[in-house]
Structure formats: structure tokens, C-alpha cells
N, CA and C atoms of all chains as a GROMACS GRO file, in nm:
protein
  609
    1MET      N    1   3.926   8.588  10.140
    1MET     CA    2   4.003   8.592  10.120
    1MET      C    3   4.118   8.584  10.251
    2LYS      N    4   4.148   8.453  10.232
    2LYS     CA    5   4.327   8.473  10.348
    2LYS      C    6   4.440   8.591  10.326
    3LEU      N    7   4.457   8.601  10.411
    3LEU     CA    8   4.580   8.664  10.451
    3LEU      C    9   4.714   8.563  10.411
    4ARG      N   10   4.760   8.667  10.346
    4ARG     CA   11   4.947   8.587  10.328
    4ARG      C   12   5.022   8.660  10.325
    5LEU      N   13   5.103   8.572  10.489
    5LEU     CA   14   5.228   8.626  10.583
    5LEU      C   15   5.351   8.643  10.466
    6ASN      N   16   5.429   8.713  10.455
    6ASN     CA   17   5.508   8.714  10.383
    6ASN      C   18   5.583   8.709  10.474
    7MET      N   19   5.705   8.552  10.427
    7MET     CA   20   5.704   8.547  10.617
    7MET      C   21   5.940   8.590  10.631
    8SER      N   22   5.988   8.615  10.489
    8SER     CA   23   6.128   8.705  10.491
    8SER      C   24   6.110   8.812  10.586
    9GLU      N   25   5.986   8.879  10.492
    9GLU     CA   26   5.956   9.011  10.543
    9GLU      C   27   5.925   9.064  10.669
   10VAL      N   28   5.827   8.948  10.704
   10VAL     CA   29   5.816   8.965  10.899
   10VAL      C   30   5.942   8.942  10.952
   11LYS      N   31   5.991   8.827  10.924
   11LYS     CA   32   6.118   8.785  11.034
   11LYS      C   33   6.232   8.901  10.960
   12ARG      N   34   6.222   8.948  10.872
   12ARG     CA   35   6.330   9.085  10.854
   12ARG      C   36   6.288   9.176  10.977
   13GLN      N   37   6.151   9.224  10.994
   13GLN     CA   38   6.096   9.321  11.050
   13GLN      C   39   6.135   9.285  11.133
   14ALA      N   40   6.143   9.162  11.174
   14ALA     CA   41   6.157   9.064  11.340
   14ALA      C   42   6.311   9.097  11.453
   15GLY      N   43   6.319   9.105  11.272
   15GLY     CA   44   6.484   9.125  11.308
   15GLY      C   45   6.616   9.257  11.364
   16ARG      N   46   6.497   9.348  11.318
   16ARG     CA   47   6.507   9.489  11.292
   16ARG      C   48   6.447   9.575  11.438
   17ILE      N   49   6.334   9.490  11.465
   17ILE     CA   50   6.254   9.514  11.598
   17ILE      C   51   6.391   9.460  11.745
   18LYS      N   52   6.442   9.380  11.668
   18LYS     CA   53   6.555   9.308  11.796
   18LYS      C   54   6.640   9.421  11.796
   19ILE      N   55   6.693   9.434  11.612
   19ILE     CA   56   6.808   9.535  11.674
   19ILE      C   57   6.800   9.661  11.692
   20ASN      N   58   6.671   9.715  11.710
   20ASN     CA   59   6.663   9.898  11.786
   20ASN      C   60   6.616   9.864  11.912
   21LYS      N   61   6.556   9.692  11.986
   21LYS     CA   62   6.579   9.751  12.105
   21LYS      C   63   6.703   9.712  12.137
   22ASP      N   64   6.897   9.653  12.113
   22ASP     CA   65   6.951   9.663  12.195
   22ASP      C   66   7.020   9.815  12.158
   23LEU      N   67   6.968   9.849  12.031
   23LEU     CA   68   7.015   9.973  12.058
   23LEU      C   69   6.977  10.106  12.135
   24LYS      N   70   6.795  10.099  12.130
   24LYS     CA   71   6.765  10.150  12.254
   24LYS      C   72   6.820  10.179  12.432
   25ASP      N   73   6.860   9.995  12.411
   25ASP     CA   74   6.897  10.000  12.533
   25ASP      C   75   7.030  10.002  12.596
   26THR      N   76   7.065  10.037  12.512
   26THR     CA   77   7.261  10.016  12.494
   26THR      C   78   7.283  10.234  12.550
   27LYS      N   79   7.351  10.163  12.687
   27LYS     CA   80   7.404  10.324  12.748
   27LYS      C   81   7.574  10.323  12.694
   28TYR      N   82   7.648  10.456  12.712
   28TYR     CA   83   7.768  10.372  12.769
   28TYR      C   84   7.837  10.282  12.809
   29GLU      N   85   7.795  10.293  12.913
   29GLU     CA   86   7.786  10.253  13.071
   29GLU      C   87   7.826  10.074  13.082
   30ASP      N   88   7.688  10.007  12.962
   30ASP     CA   89   7.651   9.911  12.942
   30ASP      C   90   7.721   9.855  12.756
   31LEU      N   91   7.831   9.973  12.672
   31LEU     CA   92   7.874   9.922  12.645
   31LEU      C   93   7.985   9.857  12.629
   32PRO      N   94   8.011   9.757  12.604
   32PRO     CA   95   8.135   9.625  12.614
   32PRO      C   96   8.266   9.755  12.605
   33GLN      N   97   8.316   9.663  12.718
   33GLN     CA   98   8.468   9.708  12.650
   33GLN      C   99   8.609   9.769  12.550
   34PHE      N  100   8.590   9.669  12.519
   34PHE     CA  101   8.632   9.708  12.440
   34PHE      C  102   8.632   9.878  12.368
   35ILE      N  103   8.443   9.866  12.284
   35ILE     CA  104   8.366   9.999  12.247
   35ILE      C  105   8.435  10.104  12.265
   36LYS      N  106   8.418  10.047  12.475
   36LYS     CA  107   8.450  10.220  12.560
   36LYS      C  108   8.630  10.306  12.543
   37ASP      N  109   8.675  10.115  12.517
   37ASP     CA  110   8.860  10.195  12.542
   37ASP      C  111   8.878  10.233  12.356
   38LYS      N  112   8.777  10.239  12.245
   38LYS     CA  113   8.749  10.304  12.146
   38LYS      C  114   8.706  10.460  12.172
   39ILE      N  115   8.613  10.469  12.226
   39ILE     CA  116   8.581  10.606  12.234
   39ILE      C  117   8.669  10.622  12.306
   40ASP      N  118   8.720  10.590  12.433
   40ASP     CA  119   8.778  10.734  12.530
   40ASP      C  120   8.916  10.737  12.415
   41LYS      N  121   9.028  10.586  12.326
   41LYS     CA  122   9.135  10.643  12.273
   41LYS      C  123   9.054  10.775  12.132
   42GLY      N  124   8.929  10.741  12.098
   42GLY     CA  125   8.875  10.871  11.988
   42GLY      C  126   8.873  11.005  12.072
   43ARG      N  127   8.780  11.000  12.149
   43ARG     CA  128   8.760  11.140  12.247
   43ARG      C  129   8.913  11.226  12.276
   44LYS      N  130   9.039  11.107  12.360
   44LYS     CA  131   9.202  11.146  12.320
   44LYS      C  132   9.201  11.257  12.193
   45MET      N  133   9.262  11.165  12.098
   45MET     CA  134   9.278  11.228  11.980
   45MET      C  135   9.219  11.357  11.926
   46ILE      N  136   9.122  11.342  11.961
   46ILE     CA  137   9.014  11.457  11.937
   46ILE      C  138   9.041  11.560  11.980
   47ALA      N  139   9.022  11.529  12.163
   47ALA     CA  140   9.152  11.613  12.251
   47ALA      C  141   9.182  11.695  12.253
   48ILE      N  142   9.341  11.608  12.183
   48ILE     CA  143   9.467  11.632  12.124
   48ILE      C  144   9.462  11.732  12.046
   49ALA      N  145   9.428  11.685  11.942
   49ALA     CA  146   9.447  11.798  11.781
   49ALA      C  147   9.352  11.804  11.726
   50GLY      N  148   9.217  11.806  11.781
   50GLY     CA  149   9.117  11.833  11.778
   50GLY      C  150   8.999  11.802  11.605
   51LEU      N  151   8.968  11.892  11.572
   51LEU     CA  152   8.902  11.772  11.441
   51LEU      C  153   9.021  11.820  11.280
   52PRO      N  154   9.078  11.774  11.195
   52PRO     CA  155   9.075  11.814  11.114
   52PRO      C  156   8.998  11.988  11.038
   53LYS      N  157   9.076  12.024  11.049
   53LYS     CA  158   9.025  12.180  10.880
   53LYS      C  159   8.975  12.114  10.775
   54MET      N  160   8.013  10.015   9.530
   54MET     CA  161   8.102   9.950   9.550
   54MET      C  162   8.213   9.844   9.486
   55ARG      N  163   8.307   9.856   9.391
   55ARG     CA  164   8.317   9.740   9.340
   55ARG      C  165   8.308   9.612   9.384
   56HIS      N  166   8.326   9.574   9.546
   56HIS     CA  167   8.334   9.420   9.553
   56HIS      C  168   8.247   9.337   9.617
   57ASP      N  169   8.222   9.270   9.560
   57ASP     CA  170   8.098   9.229   9.636
   57ASP      C  171   8.111   9.183   9.824
   58GLN      N  172   7.921   9.294   9.876
   58GLN     CA  173   7.905   9.233   9.982
   58GLN      C  174   7.841   9.186  10.075
   59TYR      N  175   7.810   9.176  10.187
   59TYR     CA  176   7.684   9.041  10.231
   59TYR      C  177   7.591   9.146  10.185
   60ALA      N  178   7.480   9.128  10.226
   60ALA     CA  179   7.364   9.174  10.260
   60ALA      C  180   7.323   9.205  10.383
   61VAL      N  181   7.289   9.338  10.455
   61VAL     CA  182   7.293   9.372  10.612
   61VAL      C  183   7.144   9.384  10.557
   62GLU      N  184   7.100   9.405  10.784
   62GLU     CA  185   7.040   9.408  10.822
   62GLU      C  186   7.042   9.497  10.835
   63GLU      N  187   6.988   9.677  10.883
   63GLU     CA  188   6.990   9.737  10.923
   63GLU      C  189   6.918   9.846  11.024
   64THR      N  190   6.921   9.934  11.115
   64THR     CA  191   6.781   9.978  11.196
   64THR      C  192   6.769  10.180  11.155
   65ALA      N  193   6.702  10.199  11.162
   65ALA     CA  194   6.628  10.308  11.072
   65ALA      C  195   6.702  10.390  11.068
   66SER      N  196   6.782  10.428  11.188
   66SER     CA  197   6.909  10.520  11.188
   66SER      C  198   7.060  10.486  11.179
   67LEU      N  199   7.029  10.424  11.134
   67LEU     CA  200   7.231  10.373  11.049
   67LEU      C  201   7.265  10.352  11.102
   68SER      N  202   7.242  10.317  11.252
   68SER     CA  203   7.392  10.333  11.394
   68SER      C  204   7.364  10.180  11.379
   69GLU      N  205   7.325  10.118  11.379
   69GLU     CA  206   7.378   9.949  11.386
   69GLU      C  207   7.356   9.844  11.306
   70PHE      N  208   7.423   9.775  11.167
   70PHE     CA  209   7.374   9.653  11.123
   70PHE      C  210   7.435   9.574  11.147
   71GLU      N  211   7.383   9.475  11.093
   71GLU     CA  212   7.464   9.326  11.020
   71GLU      C  213   7.483   9.244  10.965
   72PHE      N  214   7.541   9.186  10.914
   72PHE     CA  215   7.568   9.023  10.828
   72PHE      C  216   7.596   8.916  10.870
   73TYR      N  217   7.578   8.829  10.764
   73TYR     CA  218   7.657   8.702  10.789
   73TYR      C  219   7.752   8.680  10.716
   74SER      N  220   7.902   8.666  10.712
   74SER     CA  221   8.022   8.573  10.682
   74SER      C  222   7.956   8.433  10.624
   75GLU      N  223   7.975   8.392  10.565
   75GLU     CA  224   7.958   8.275  10.458
   75GLU      C  225   8.095   8.212  10.406
   76GLY      N  226   8.134   8.076  10.445
   76GLY     CA  227   8.268   8.021  10.394
   76GLY      C  228   8.265   7.888  10.503
   77PRO      N  229   8.390   7.845  10.445
   77PRO     CA  230   8.424   7.713  10.491
   77PRO      C  231   8.481   7.660  10.621
   78LYS      N  232   8.469   7.741  10.722
   78LYS     CA  233   8.393   7.727  10.826
   78LYS      C  234   8.302   7.739  10.887
   79GLY      N  235   8.219   7.833  10.780
   79GLY     CA  236   8.092   7.857  10.865
   79GLY      C  237   8.009   7.970  10.802
   80LYS      N  238   7.916   8.017  10.874
   80LYS     CA  239   7.848   8.104  10.901
   80LYS      C  240   7.839   8.197  10.990
   81PHE      N  241   7.873   8.349  10.968
   81PHE     CA  242   7.892   8.382  11.163
   81PHE      C  243   7.810   8.521  11.155
   82LYS      N  244   7.788   8.585  11.207
   82LYS     CA  245   7.658   8.686  11.206
   82LYS      C  246   7.786   8.754  11.285
   83LYS      N  247   7.801   8.862  11.212
   83LYS     CA  248   7.915   8.947  11.236
   83LYS      C  249   7.773   9.119  11.243
   84ARG      N  250   7.831   9.212  11.335
   84ARG     CA  251   7.763   9.352  11.386
   84ARG      C  252   7.870   9.515  11.350
   85VAL      N  253   7.780   9.544  11.339
   85VAL     CA  254   7.885   9.785  11.356
   85VAL      C  255   7.769   9.796  11.358
   86LYS      N  256   7.810   9.861  11.499
   86LYS     CA  257   7.754   9.953  11.549
   86LYS      C  258   7.833  10.096  11.556
   87LEU      N  259   7.767  10.172  11.530
   87LEU     CA  260   7.810  10.324  11.566
   87LEU      C  261   7.785  10.402  11.702
   88VAL      N  262   7.864  10.448  11.776
   88VAL     CA  263   7.906  10.507  11.887
   88VAL      C  264   7.926  10.647  11.888
   89PRO      N  265   7.864  10.776  11.967
   89PRO     CA  266   7.909  10.835  11.914
   89PRO      C  267   8.006  10.932  12.018
   90LEU      N  268   8.097  10.962  12.029
   90LEU     CA  269   8.183  10.979  12.105
   90LEU      C  270   8.204  11.007  12.259
   91GLY      N  271   8.118  11.105  12.202
   91GLY     CA  272   8.042  11.178  12.360
   91GLY      C  273   7.888  11.283  12.316
   92GLU      N  274   7.820  11.219  12.438
   92GLU     CA  275   7.674  11.296  12.374
   92GLU      C  276   7.648  11.410  12.315
   93GLY      N  277   7.602  11.389  12.190
   93GLY     CA  278   7.576  11.540  12.077
   93GLY      C  279   7.701  11.549  11.966
   94SER      N  280   7.823  11.448  12.011
   94SER     CA  281   7.923  11.449  11.928
   94SER      C  282   7.914  11.486  11.727
   95LEU      N  283   7.988  11.487  11.697
   95LEU     CA  284   7.930  11.459  11.583
   95LEU      C  285   8.080  11.315  11.553
   96VAL      N  286   8.137  11.320  11.629
   96VAL     CA  287   8.211  11.206  11.623
   96VAL      C  288   8.175  11.057  11.675
   97TYR      N  289   8.142  10.945  11.561
   97TYR     CA  290   8.106  10.819  11.587
   97TYR      C  291   8.274  10.774  11.530
   98ASN      N  292   8.240  10.643  11.679
   98ASN     CA  293   8.330  10.536  11.644
   98ASN      C  294   8.214  10.408  11.572
   99LEU      N  295   8.315  10.384  11.494
   99LEU     CA  296   8.237  10.276  11.464
   99LEU      C  297   8.340  10.141  11.469
  100ALA      N  298   8.221  10.030  11.583
  100ALA     CA  299   8.304   9.922  11.654
  100ALA      C  300   8.180   9.844  11.539
  101PHE      N  301   8.364   9.700  11.520
  101PHE     CA  302   8.354   9.544  11.418
  101PHE      C  303   8.346   9.455  11.484
  102GLY      N  304   8.301   9.328  11.470
  102GLY     CA  305   8.325   9.269  11.489
  102GLY      C  306   8.223   9.114  11.486
  103ASP      N  307   8.227   9.010  11.512
  103ASP     CA  308   8.143   8.885  11.529
  103ASP      C  309   8.092   8.897  11.636
  104VAL      N  310   7.940   8.826  11.619
  104VAL     CA  311   7.856   8.887  11.723
  104VAL      C  312   7.870   8.714  11.829
  105SER      N  313   7.937   8.731  11.952
  105SER     CA  314   7.955   8.620  12.033
  105SER      C  315   7.824   8.574  12.098
  106SER      N  316   7.849   8.466  12.150
  106SER     CA  317   7.712   8.412  12.141
  106SER      C  318   7.657   8.453  12.324
  107ASN      N  319   7.708   8.574  12.390
  107ASN     CA  320   7.663   8.648  12.490
  107ASN      C  321   7.600   8.771  12.369
  108GLY      N  322   7.571   8.804  12.324
  108GLY     CA  323   7.511   8.882  12.193
  108GLY      C  324   7.558   9.000  12.183
  109GLU      N  325   7.717   9.012  12.280
  109GLU     CA  326   7.783   9.111  12.173
  109GLU      C  327   7.871   9.070  12.055
  110ILE      N  328   7.971   9.230  12.086
  110ILE     CA  329   8.053   9.239  11.930
  110ILE      C  330   8.167   9.149  12.007
  111ASP      N  331   8.241   9.074  11.967
  111ASP     CA  332   8.388   9.014  11.963
  111ASP      C  333   8.467   9.070  11.869
  112ASP      N  334   8.549   9.180  11.932
  112ASP     CA  335   8.626   9.253  11.817
  112ASP      C  336   8.760   9.216  11.808
  113LEU      N  337   8.798   9.045  11.896
  113LEU     CA  338   8.897   8.984  11.905
  113LEU      C  339   8.914   8.867  11.788
  114SER      N  340   8.804   8.897  11.736
  114SER     CA  341   8.774   8.675  11.649
  114SER      C  342   8.799   8.704  11.552
  115VAL      N  343   8.845   8.530  11.578
  115VAL     CA  344   8.913   8.559  11.426
  115VAL      C  345   8.865   8.475  11.395
  116THR      N  346   8.844   8.493  11.189
  116THR     CA  347   8.711   8.352  11.207
  116THR      C  348   8.813   8.293  11.063
  117ASN      N  349   8.851   8.358  11.028
  117ASN     CA  350   8.922   8.309  10.894
  117ASN      C  351   8.789   8.224  10.846
  118ASN      N  352   8.685   8.302  10.683
  118ASN     CA  353   8.591   8.243  10.662
  118ASN      C  354   8.654   8.272  10.527
  119ASN      N  355   8.809   8.335  10.433
  119ASN     CA  356   8.816   8.266  10.348
  119ASN      C  357   8.734   8.433  10.241
  120ASP      N  358   8.733   8.505  10.350
  120ASP     CA  359   8.539   8.645  10.253
  120ASP      C  360   8.625   8.792  10.362
  121SER      N  361   8.716   8.809  10.396
  121SER     CA  362   8.806   8.912  10.452
  121SER      C  363   8.751   9.048  10.357
  122GLN      N  364   8.776   9.015  10.253
  122GLN     CA  365   8.772   9.113  10.134
  122GLN      C  366   8.596   9.160  10.172
  123LYS      N  367   8.585   9.004  10.125
  123LYS     CA  368   8.429   9.048  10.140
  123LYS      C  369   8.347   9.142  10.226
  124VAL      N  370   8.371   9.101  10.430
  124VAL     CA  371   8.366   9.121  10.510
  124VAL      C  372   8.364   9.292  10.518
  125LEU      N  373   8.474   9.342  10.450
  125LEU     CA  374   8.566   9.498  10.457
  125LEU      C  375   8.524   9.553  10.362
  126ALA      N  376   8.484   9.491  10.248
  126ALA     CA  377   8.401   9.569  10.199
  126ALA      C  378   8.230   9.595  10.245
  127THR      N  379   8.194   9.490  10.301
  127THR     CA  380   8.054   9.533  10.325
  127THR      C  381   8.112   9.622  10.458
  128VAL      N  382   8.173   9.600  10.548
  128VAL     CA  383   8.178   9.695  10.684
  128VAL      C  384   8.174   9.870  10.588
  129ALA      N  385   8.228   9.891  10.462
  129ALA     CA  386   8.257   9.964  10.349
  129ALA      C  387   8.150  10.036  10.395
  130SER      N  388   8.125   9.973  10.306
  130SER     CA  389   8.001  10.006  10.290
  130SER      C  390   7.845  10.035  10.407
  131THR      N  391   7.921   9.985  10.485
  131THR     CA  392   7.795  10.048  10.603
  131THR      C  393   7.806  10.203  10.609
  132ALA      N  394   7.961  10.219  10.645
  132ALA     CA  395   8.065  10.337  10.650
  132ALA      C  396   7.942  10.444  10.529
  133TYR      N  397   7.897  10.430  10.462
  133TYR     CA  398   7.897  10.486  10.299
  133TYR      C  399   7.699  10.503  10.376
  134LYS      N  400   7.627  10.441  10.405
  134LYS     CA  401   7.504  10.404  10.408
  134LYS      C  402   7.524  10.560  10.540
  135PHE      N  403   7.613  10.529  10.660
  135PHE     CA  404   7.534  10.603  10.790
  135PHE      C  405   7.593  10.718  10.697
  136LEU      N  406   7.741  10.742  10.641
  136LEU     CA  407   7.725  10.912  10.588
  136LEU      C  408   7.672  10.956  10.514
  137GLU      N  409   7.603  10.921  10.444
  137GLU     CA  410   7.495  10.954  10.352
  137GLU      C  411   7.432  11.023  10.420
  138GLN      N  412   7.382  10.981  10.504
  138GLN     CA  413   7.266  10.997  10.586
  138GLN      C  414   7.290  11.096  10.699
  139HIS      N  415   7.408  11.095  10.688
  139HIS     CA  416   7.477  11.233  10.883
  139HIS      C  417   7.635  11.286  10.767
  140PRO      N  418   7.581  11.323  10.664
  140PRO     CA  419   7.644  11.423  10.578
  140PRO      C  420   7.777  11.534  10.666
  141ASP      N  421   7.715  11.562  10.827
  141ASP     CA  422   7.789  11.715  10.885
  141ASP      C  423   7.913  11.568  11.057
  142CYS      N  424   7.909  11.422  10.980
  142CYS     CA  425   7.943  11.371  11.080
  142CYS      C  426   8.090  11.258  11.062
  143TYR      N  427   8.175  11.258  11.140
  143TYR     CA  428   8.256  11.138  11.107
  143TYR      C  429   8.273  11.079  11.163
  144LEU      N  430   8.321  10.934  11.094
  144LEU     CA  431   8.339  10.851  11.155
  144LEU      C  432   8.487  10.803  11.182
  145TYR      N  433   8.525  10.783  11.303
  145TYR     CA  434   8.667  10.737  11.330
  145TYR      C  435   8.627  10.582  11.378
  146ALA      N  436   8.746  10.549  11.327
  146ALA     CA  437   8.833  10.347  11.286
  146ALA      C  438   8.918  10.375  11.342
  147THR      N  439   8.944  10.191  11.422
  147THR     CA  440   9.115  10.195  11.456
  147THR      C  441   9.073  10.007  11.511
  148GLY      N  442   9.225  10.007  11.420
  148GLY     CA  443   9.195   9.858  11.452
  148GLY      C  444   9.203   9.797  11.565
  149SER      N  445   9.183   9.674  11.599
  149SER     CA  446   9.135   9.624  11.747
  149SER      C  447   9.318   9.556  11.813
  150THR      N  448   9.408   9.563  11.680
  150THR     CA  449   9.586   9.462  11.696
  150THR      C  450   9.650   9.604  11.574
  151ARG      N  451   9.739   9.566  11.574
  151ARG     CA  452   9.823   9.631  11.522
  151ARG      C  453   9.808   9.588  11.341
  152ALA      N  454   9.771   9.444  11.337
  152ALA     CA  455   9.790   9.354  11.219
  152ALA      C  456   9.655   9.425  11.171
  153ARG      N  457   9.547   9.431  11.242
  153ARG     CA  458   9.421   9.511  11.182
  153ARG      C  459   9.434   9.665  11.120
  154ILE      N  460   9.496   9.725  11.203
  154ILE     CA  461   9.484   9.848  11.195
  154ILE      C  462   9.564   9.923  11.002
  155ARG      N  463   9.680   9.783  11.014
  155ARG     CA  464   9.726   9.766  10.909
  155ARG      C  465   9.654   9.756  10.778
  156LEU      N  466   9.508   9.599  10.824
  156LEU     CA  467   9.503   9.551  10.708
  156LEU      C  468   9.359   9.693  10.706
  157TYR      N  469   9.304   9.766  10.750
  157TYR     CA  470   9.227   9.879  10.756
  157TYR      C  471   9.275   9.972  10.659
  158ARG      N  472   9.390   9.994  10.701
  158ARG     CA  473   9.455  10.135  10.604
  158ARG      C  474   9.459  10.067  10.454
  159MET      N  475   9.574   9.946  10.507
  159MET     CA  476   9.561   9.843  10.324
  159MET      C  477   9.364   9.860  10.256
  160GLY      N  478   9.271   9.864  10.308
  160GLY     CA  479   9.204   9.855  10.286
  160GLY      C  480   9.203   9.996  10.214
  161ILE      N  481   9.174  10.130  10.240
  161ILE     CA  482   9.117  10.237  10.261
  161ILE      C  483   9.301  10.255  10.175
  162THR      N  484   9.374  10.237  10.097
  162THR     CA  485   9.496  10.272  10.012
  162THR      C  486   9.424  10.164   9.883
  163ASN      N  487   9.429  10.081   9.954
  163ASN     CA  488   9.361  10.007   9.756
  163ASN      C  489   9.268  10.046   9.685
  164ASN      N  490   9.164  10.104   9.801
  164ASN     CA  491   9.067  10.205   9.709
  164ASN      C  492   9.061  10.398   9.747
  165LEU      N  493   9.171  10.392   9.723
  165LEU     CA  494   9.137  10.528   9.788
  165LEU      C  495   9.095  10.596   9.673
  166ALA      N  496   9.108  10.615   9.480
  166ALA     CA  497   9.064  10.701   9.447
  166ALA      C  498   8.890  10.686   9.483
  167GLU      N  499   8.836  10.566   9.497
  167GLU     CA  500   8.712  10.561   9.522
  167GLU      C  501   8.711  10.637   9.619
  168ILE      N  502   8.714  10.595   9.734
  168ILE     CA  503   8.641  10.644   9.858
  168ILE      C  504   8.688  10.819   9.841
  169THR      N  505   8.782  10.906   9.792
  169THR     CA  506   8.765  11.026   9.889
  169THR      C  507   8.733  11.058   9.733
  170ALA      N  508   8.651  10.994   9.587
  170ALA     CA  509   8.574  11.080   9.533
  170ALA      C  510   8.443  11.076   9.649
  171ASP      N  511   8.400  11.055   9.704
  171ASP     CA  512   8.312  11.102   9.772
  171ASP      C  513   8.297  11.134   9.902
  172PHE      N  514   8.433  11.066   9.986
  172PHE     CA  515   8.487  11.153  10.111
  172PHE      C  516   8.620  11.192  10.142
  173LEU      N  517   8.607  11.252  10.267
  173LEU     CA  518   8.731  11.275  10.282
  173LEU      C  519   8.826  11.190  10.415
  174VAL      N  520   8.944  11.194  10.402
  174VAL     CA  521   8.985  11.051  10.453
  174VAL      C  522   9.167  11.114  10.538
  175TYR      N  523   9.119  11.086  10.660
  175TYR     CA  524   9.217  11.192  10.738
  175TYR      C  525   9.287  10.965  10.794
  176GLY      N  526   9.438  11.054  10.918
  176GLY     CA  527   9.473  10.938  10.980
  176GLY      C  528   9.514  11.015  11.060
  177PHE      N  529   9.570  10.987  11.189
  177PHE     CA  530   9.599  11.033  11.320
  177PHE      C  531   9.757  11.018  11.317
  178CYS      N  532   9.863  11.121  11.289
  178CYS     CA  533  10.006  11.077  11.315
  178CYS      C  534  10.054  11.182  11.359
  179GLY      N  535  10.185  11.141  11.450
  179GLY     CA  536  10.186  11.226  11.481
  179GLY      C  537  10.134  11.339  11.611
  180ASN      N  538  10.048  11.298  11.653
  180ASN     CA  539   9.953  11.331  11.782
  180ASN      C  540   9.828  11.430  11.627
  181GLU      N  541   9.808  11.400  11.526
  181GLU     CA  542   9.765  11.539  11.463
  181GLU      C  543   9.648  11.465  11.370
  182TRP      N  544   9.549  11.508  11.268
  182TRP     CA  545   9.484  11.451  11.149
  182TRP      C  546   9.565  11.497  11.064
  183GLU      N  547   9.589  11.441  10.948
  183GLU     CA  548   9.632  11.502  10.828
  183GLU      C  549   9.540  11.390  10.758
  184ALA      N  550   9.558  11.437  10.564
  184ALA     CA  551   9.507  11.439  10.529
  184ALA      C  552   9.614  11.273  10.493
  185PHE      N  553   9.462  11.116  10.449
  185PHE     CA  554   9.540  11.049  10.384
  185PHE      C  555   9.644  11.000  10.306
  186GLU      N  556   9.789  10.990  10.365
  186GLU     CA  557   9.852  10.971  10.283
  186GLU      C  558   9.911  10.782  10.243
  187ARG      N  559   9.925  10.728  10.182
  187ARG     CA  560   9.939  10.608  10.109
  187ARG      C  561  10.098  10.572  10.210
  188GLY      N  562  10.129  10.440  10.234
  188GLY     CA  563  10.234  10.399  10.230
  188GLY      C  564  10.278  10.493  10.376
  189LYS      N  565  10.137  10.557  10.482
  189LYS     CA  566  10.146  10.595  10.609
  189LYS      C  567  10.178  10.516  10.703
  190GLU      N  568  10.223  10.503  10.841
  190GLU     CA  569  10.163  10.389  10.945
  190GLU      C  570  10.054  10.518  11.024
  191TYR      N  571   9.905  10.528  11.056
  191TYR     CA  572   9.833  10.575  11.111
  191TYR      C  573   9.758  10.488  11.228
  192GLU      N  574   9.768  10.545  11.340
  192GLU     CA  575   9.689  10.511  11.438
  192GLU      C  576   9.553  10.456  11.465
  193ALA      N  577   9.488  10.622  11.414
  193ALA     CA  578   9.316  10.620  11.336
  193ALA      C  579   9.299  10.686  11.257
  194PHE      N  580   9.160  10.647  11.188
  194PHE     CA  581   9.137  10.734  11.083
  194PHE      C  582   9.056  10.771  11.137
  195LEU      N  583   8.967  10.869  10.994
  195LEU     CA  584   8.881  10.970  11.028
  195LEU      C  585   8.799  10.932  10.918
  196VAL      N  586   8.653  10.893  10.808
  196VAL     CA  587   8.609  10.976  10.778
  196VAL      C  588   8.493  11.024  10.754
  197LYS      N  589   8.521  11.129  10.688
  197LYS     CA  590   8.410  11.244  10.609
  197LYS      C  591   8.318  11.183  10.491
  198LYS      N  592   8.206  11.259  10.499
  198LYS     CA  593   8.128  11.313  10.343
  198LYS      C  594   8.203  11.404  10.318
  199ARG      N  595   8.266  11.414  10.176
  199ARG     CA  596   8.246  11.512  10.127
  199ARG      C  597   8.177  11.601  10.045
  200THR      N  598   8.104  11.739  10.140
  200THR     CA  599   8.052  11.857  10.050
  200THR      C  600   8.116  11.923   9.946
  201PHE      N  601   7.984  11.909   9.864
  201PHE     CA  602   7.981  12.006   9.763
  201PHE      C  603   8.135  12.157   9.772
  202GLY      N  604   8.235  12.223   9.691
  202GLY     CA  605   8.267  12.303   9.699
  202GLY      C  606   8.367  12.270   9.784
  203ILE      N  607   8.433  12.210   9.784
  203ILE     CA  608   8.587  12.118   9.954
  203ILE      C  609   8.627  12.012   9.889
   0.00000   0.00000   0.00000
């Protein structure tokens, strides 16, 4: 009996692995500057106002 | 949600999503990335934009692919998925330009009843977070899953 691969599922999993690798390898220092900027801005807003009650 | 959405590819932790915008200008890969504001923080920044040729998100690109509502609904669906799995977390979002902040505010306003049925929505205004109100200008938004009894 031949093993039949579901190519769309293989591609889907491959895409998922690639994304996971990207995520795993990303540290704050390596994030794009605009994400760092937003994170810093968000931190500032939380520091000023805290979280809403 | 009642709006059309694109199919998304997601990571197991639901902290990164990708999809393709399809329209008259072609096919564009989009990415949503959710990054905690600090180690152990319950607040996650929602970053979104086109995936550029170097593989990074470009949040200033303008696609003009006549599908902004579908793209916005897709991004909102990723936020839903994330908050469903992380009910204690807040999502922090702001636009890269004033126009985009306004676009997000309109997106929330136009779907406020539907969103607030499941989520608490706040806007940052005058150095404090307040419950989101129609017609007010906010610098940023916070969204949290509504927990039973609140």
C-alpha cells in the first residue's frame, strides 16, 4: 500500500514550523524598531495609568 | 464575526498569525504578532502589517487592495482567538499613524455592541485608561476578555 501525502497539509505544517521558528528566535532586541517603539509606548501608558479597574 | 475574513495560519501559542490579502493589486502576505510588553507581562502588543521582502513586518506599507474591512476583520479575529486562549491577558493596540488609529477606532465603534458582548474595551485618553466611548479620540486601545460576572 502506497503512502499518500496530503500536500496541502504538508505545506500547512511547514508554514507553521517556519512561523514557530521565527517566533522562537525573536528576542525583544531583535524585534523591528516599530514594534519596540509600540512596546515602549505601551509600557509608558501602563506605567502612567496602570491597568483599568 | 459577521464580516468576511481571510483564512489565517497560526502558531500553537496563538502569538503569531499570517494570512494573505487578495485583491486588484495582487496577493500580499500579512502578519499579526503579539509580543508581551515585558517579561511576564499580562499586556501584549498587537503588531500588524505586510510581510516585507526581508521577512519583517512593515506597518507603514499601504496596499490599497480594496479589502481593508476584510483585513481588519481578520486581524480582529486573531485578537479574539488569542484572548479566548489567554483570558487574563490584555491586548494593547495603536495605529502607526493618526489615520490608522482613527481607522481602528472606527472599526471598534462600528462593531462595539458585538465586541463588548465578549470583551472589555478601553481607550487611552488624558493619561488614563477609560471604558471605550463612541466619538472620543484615543491614542491606544486595550482589550480584555470579559470574565463571567464582570
